[in-house]
N, C-alpha and C positions, 0 to 999 in steps of 0.2 A: 660660462654658459652651462645651463642645467641640462642634464641628460634626461630627456623625456622618453618614457616607455610607450611605444606605440604597439598596441595589441589589436590584431584583426583590422588593420588599416590596409586598404587597397588603393593603389595608385594606378591611374590609367590616363593615357593621352587621348583616348577616344571621347569626344564630347557627348556622345549619345549613350555612354556606358552608365548603367543604373545598377548600383550594388544594392542587393536586398539581403537583410539578415536572415539567417536560417531560423525560422520560427520553430518553437518546440511543438512537436506533434503530440496532440492530446489523444491518448488511446481511448477509443470508444469502449464502453463497458460491454463486455460479452454477456450473452444470455446466461442465467444461472446454470442451466444444464450443461453449458460448455466450460464453466469455471471448474478448475481442479484445485480445491483448497486443501491445505495440510494443517492439521491441528496438532500442536505439540505443547509439552510442558517445558518452560524455560526458567532457569534460575541464574543465568550468567549476568554478571554486573548489576544485580538487583539486591545486593546486601542480604542474600539468603532467602529472600521472599520469592515465592513461585508465582508465575503468571502463565496463563494460557495464551499461546501465540498462534495466530491464524495467518498463514502466508499463502502466496500464489494468486492473490486477487489481481485481475487484469481489468483496468477501467479507470474512470475518472475519480478524483479524490472525493467529490460530493457523494457518489454512490458508495464508496468505501466507508465514508463517515456515517451514512445512513444505515448501512449494514452493522457497523460497530455500535451505533446507538441502539438498534434493535436487540443485539446480543447482550449489551450491558444492561438494558432494562429487563430483559427476560431472566438474566442471571442475578439481577439485583446488586451489581457491583460496579466499580469504576473501571476505567481503562482509557485507551487512546487508539487513534488510527492515523498512521502516516506512512508514507513511502511503500505503499502496497501491503502493509502489515497491520493487523489488529491485535492489540494487547488487552486481555481481560484479566483483571486482578484475581489471583487465586487459581486453584485447580478445578476447572469446570469443563474438562475435555469432553466427557461423555455427553453432558447437556448441550454443549456447543455443537457437537457433531449431529445430535438429534435435531436441534433447531435449524442447522444449515440444510440438512437433508429434507426437513419439512418445508423449507423455503425453496427447494428445488435445486440446491447446489450439490455438486459431487464433493464430498468431504471424506477424508481419511485421517486416521490418527498416524502420526509419524513420530519417530523417536521411541523412548522407553515407555 
């Protein structure tokens, strides 16, 4: 007999019991003036290359990607956006802070 792993299985003798899965709550994107973004320079696990890291974004992934696209195009470099962080290739901290403040975000430089 095979041992089956049963994860998140609910047994009930109640015929009217309706089990519903916990849906992931999507965080609504906060207004830019309520966002508190941190801009830092990061070199960890990047083979010595530096990137500008923007953290603290609260909201949907689509809005994060739109903001990242705007920053990448204004800086003229590549990058990525995932898990609430935006990565811009190279050291563009001052320019990114200016762009974020111009767009209405609260942005501060963190780290060195």
